[in-house]
C-alpha positions in Angstrom: -76.4 105.5 93.1 -76.8 109.6 93.7 -75.1 111.7 91.5 -74.2 116.1 91.6 -75.0 115.0 95.5 -75.5 118.1 98.0 -74.2 117.4 101.4 -74.3 119.8 104.7 -72.2 118.0 106.8 -69.4 115.7 107.1 -67.7 113.9 110.6 -64.7 111.3 109.5 -63.7 108.1 112.1 -60.9 106.4 112.4 -57.1 106.4 112.9 -54.3 107.8 111.4 -55.0 107.0 108.3 -58.2 109.7 109.0 -56.1 111.8 110.3 -54.3 112.7 107.9 -50.9 111.1 108.4 -48.5 112.0 106.5 -49.7 114.4 104.7 -48.2 117.5 106.6 -48.8 121.0 106.9 -45.7 123.9 106.7 -47.8 124.4 110.8 -46.5 120.9 111.7 -50.3 119.8 111.2 -51.6 117.4 109.1 -54.5 117.2 106.6 -55.1 114.5 104.8 -57.7 112.8 102.4 -61.0 113.8 105.1 -59.8 117.8 105.4 -59.4 117.4 101.2 -62.4 115.9 101.0 -64.3 118.5 103.5 -63.1 121.6 101.6 -64.0 120.5 98.4 -67.8 119.5 99.6 -67.8 123.0 101.5 -67.1 125.4 98.0 -70.3 123.6 97.0 -72.3 124.0 100.2 -72.5 127.5 101.7 -72.4 127.1 105.6 -71.1 123.0 105.6 -69.8 121.7 109.3 -66.8 119.4 109.2 -65.5 117.8 111.8 -62.7 114.8 112.3 -62.9 112.7 114.9 -60.0 110.1 114.0 -56.6 109.8 115.6 -53.6 107.6 115.2 -53.1 104.4 116.3 -56.5 103.5 117.6 -57.5 99.6 117.0 -61.2 99.4 116.4 -62.3 99.1 119.9 -60.9 102.1 120.9 -62.6 104.2 118.0 -66.0 102.0 118.8 -66.1 103.2 122.7 -64.4 107.1 121.4 -65.3 108.1 118.3 -68.8 106.3 117.3 -71.4 107.8 120.0 -69.9 111.2 119.1 -70.1 110.8 115.5 -73.6 109.6 116.0 -74.5 112.6 118.5 -73.8 115.0 115.8 -75.9 113.4 113.2 -74.3 114.4 109.9 -75.3 114.2 106.3 -72.8 111.9 106.0 -69.8 109.5 108.2 -67.0 108.0 106.9 -65.6 105.0 108.7 -62.5 103.1 108.4 -61.0 101.3 110.8 -59.3 97.9 112.6 -56.2 97.8 109.8 -54.1 98.7 113.3 -55.6 95.3 114.4 -54.8 93.0 111.7 -51.6 94.5 111.8 -50.8 93.2 115.9 -48.9 89.9 116.1 -51.3 88.2 117.8 -55.4 89.7 116.3 -58.7 88.2 117.1 -60.7 88.5 113.8 -63.5 87.5 114.8 -63.9 90.6 118.4 -62.8 92.4 115.5 -65.8 91.8 112.9 -68.2 92.0 116.0 -66.4 95.5 116.6 -66.9 96.7 113.5 -70.2 95.5 112.8 -70.9 97.5 116.1 -70.1 100.6 115.1 -71.7 100.3 111.1 -75.1 99.7 112.9 -75.2 102.1 115.5 -73.4 104.6 113.0 -75.8 103.9 109.6 -79.0 104.6 111.5 -77.0 108.6 112.0 -76.6 110.1 109.0 -77.7 109.9 105.8 -75.0 108.4 103.8 -71.9 106.0 105.7 -69.2 105.3 103.5 -66.7 102.5 104.7 -63.2 101.6 102.5 -61.2 99.1 101.7 -57.8 100.6 102.7 -55.1 100.9 100.2 -52.0 98.6 100.6 -48.2 99.6 99.3 -46.7 96.5 97.3 -44.0 94.7 99.7 -43.1 92.7 101.9 -45.1 93.6 104.7 -48.5 93.6 102.6 -47.5 90.4 101.5 -47.6 88.9 105.2 -50.2 90.8 106.3 -52.6 90.4 102.8 -54.6 87.4 104.1 -55.7 89.2 107.3 -56.4 92.8 105.5 -58.6 90.7 103.0 -60.4 88.8 105.8 -61.5 92.5 107.1 -62.3 93.9 103.8 -64.5 90.9 103.1 -66.4 91.9 106.4 -66.8 95.7 105.3 -67.9 94.4 102.0 -71.0 92.3 103.8 -71.8 95.2 106.1 -71.8 97.6 103.3 -74.1 95.1 101.8 -76.8 94.6 104.8 -76.8 98.2 105.8 -76.7 100.2 102.8 -73.1 101.8 103.4 -71.2 102.9 100.5 -67.8 101.5 99.5 -64.4 102.9 98.5 -62.2 100.6 96.7 -58.8 101.7 97.6 -57.1 98.4 98.1 -58.0 97.7 94.0 -56.5 101.0 93.3 -52.8 100.0 91.1 -51.8 103.6 92.0 -51.9 103.8 95.8 -50.0 100.3 96.1 -47.2 102.2 94.3 -44.7 103.1 97.0 -43.7 106.3 95.8 -47.6 106.9 97.2 -46.0 106.3 100.5 -44.6 108.7 103.1 -40.9 107.4 104.2 -42.5 104.9 107.3 -44.1 103.1 105.1 -47.3 103.2 106.5 -48.9 106.6 105.2 -49.9 107.9 102.4 -48.2 111.3 101.2 -50.5 114.4 100.2 -50.7 113.7 96.3 -52.1 110.0 98.3 -54.1 111.8 100.6 -55.3 113.4 97.3 -56.3 110.5 95.0 -57.9 109.2 98.3 -60.3 111.9 98.8 -60.8 112.0 95.1 -61.7 108.7 95.3 -64.3 109.3 98.2 -65.9 112.5 96.1 -66.5 110.3 93.0 -68.4 107.4 95.7 -70.3 110.5 96.9 -71.9 110.7 93.7 -70.1 114.3 92.8 -68.7 114.9 89.4 -65.4 113.6 88.9 -62.2 115.8 89.0 -59.6 113.8 88.2 -61.0 110.3 86.1 -57.5 108.8 86.7 -56.6 108.8 90.3 -56.9 105.2 90.3 -54.6 104.8 87.5 -50.9 103.7 88.1 -48.1 106.3 88.1 -45.4 106.4 85.1 -42.9 103.9 85.7 -39.0 105.6 86.8 -35.7 103.8 87.1 -35.6 102.0 90.0 -33.4 103.6 92.9 -30.0 102.0 92.9 -28.7 99.5 95.5 -27.1 102.0 97.7 -30.0 104.1 97.9 -32.2 101.2 98.6 -30.1 100.5 101.9 -30.0 103.1 103.5 -33.7 104.1 103.0 -34.3 100.9 104.6 -31.5 101.3 107.1 -33.1 104.7 108.2 -36.8 103.4 107.9 -35.4 101.2 110.0 -34.5 104.3 112.9 -37.0 106.2 112.5 -40.3 104.5 112.5 -39.9 100.3 112.3 -38.4 100.3 115.9 -39.9 102.6 117.6 -43.2 101.2 116.3 -42.2 97.3 117.5 -41.2 99.2 120.8 -45.0 101.0 120.9 -46.1 96.7 120.3 -44.1 95.4 122.8 -45.0 97.5 125.5 -48.4 98.3 124.8 -49.0 101.5 123.9 -49.6 103.8 121.1 -49.2 106.4 119.3 -52.3 108.0 119.8 -52.2 107.9 123.6 -54.0 110.7 125.6 -54.9 112.4 122.3 -58.7 113.4 120.8 -59.9 114.1 117.4 -58.5 116.9 116.2 -62.6 118.7 116.0 -62.5 117.3 119.5 -62.9 119.7 122.5 -61.7 118.7 126.3 -62.6 121.4 127.8 -66.1 120.9 126.4 -65.9 116.9 126.7 -67.8 116.9 123.2 -67.0 117.0 119.3 -67.5 120.5 117.5 -67.7 121.3 114.1 -66.1 123.6 111.8 -66.7 125.6 108.7 -64.9 127.7 106.1 -64.4 131.5 107.8 -64.6 131.9 103.5 -67.0 130.0 101.6 -65.9 130.7 98.5 -62.4 129.8 99.5 -62.1 127.1 102.1 -58.7 125.9 101.6 -57.3 123.4 104.1 -59.0 123.1 107.3 -56.4 125.3 108.9 -58.5 128.9 107.6 -61.9 127.1 109.3 -63.5 128.7 111.8 -65.2 127.3 115.0 -68.8 127.2 114.8 -71.2 126.5 117.3 -73.3 123.1 116.9 
């Protein structure tokens, strides 16, 4: 693998995991691992360009339909693709169709960039993971196969003990905390060939005393009311949290994506401190 890599552009494709939920900035927007990664890459490369097309709630078919051609047209050095997990969480899913759509996405994205990055998504320890583990592992087998056939890189987050720790996950139990996103950014950073900044990103967190019974039941009740019941409601009515949304770097007015680049390449900061640039 290439080391001390230098890339000049990055486009991120996917769902809420790549959009950045639940790494919330003070203004209420999301940052997430892709923004953290882009900031690091930009600090090494003046003029670096970045676009995040990911939208929460998207199924793999929607990602293929709405984001893949946009990413191809941008011709970046690096494209990251994470999708299909929302499909596996549906009560009924055609895994053959998911495989076909993911393969279509990879076949179109791989020739459009210097480096395509795929991922085995992290899973939070608990009953939800156990229920859906067979589907997830079937999805990841597809990812591994596609990467081998198309020369893509695979970031194995599913196999990282640190990211299975419930403390790395937000109260909705579906999205990583800011620390979780930082560790994902580190994993992708190293996979791309950059010198490690944190060699222990995959190491489990130090053990702590588990919360008491009352605290656990209170957290379960809050989770059910604020997150689980609305999620079930959307599934039953065919709605998605991403309905009507476009990626962070997509212009409804122009009908196409645009690049952002740091306002000050010596101090890129979060993506909110970046500026829009022409293609």
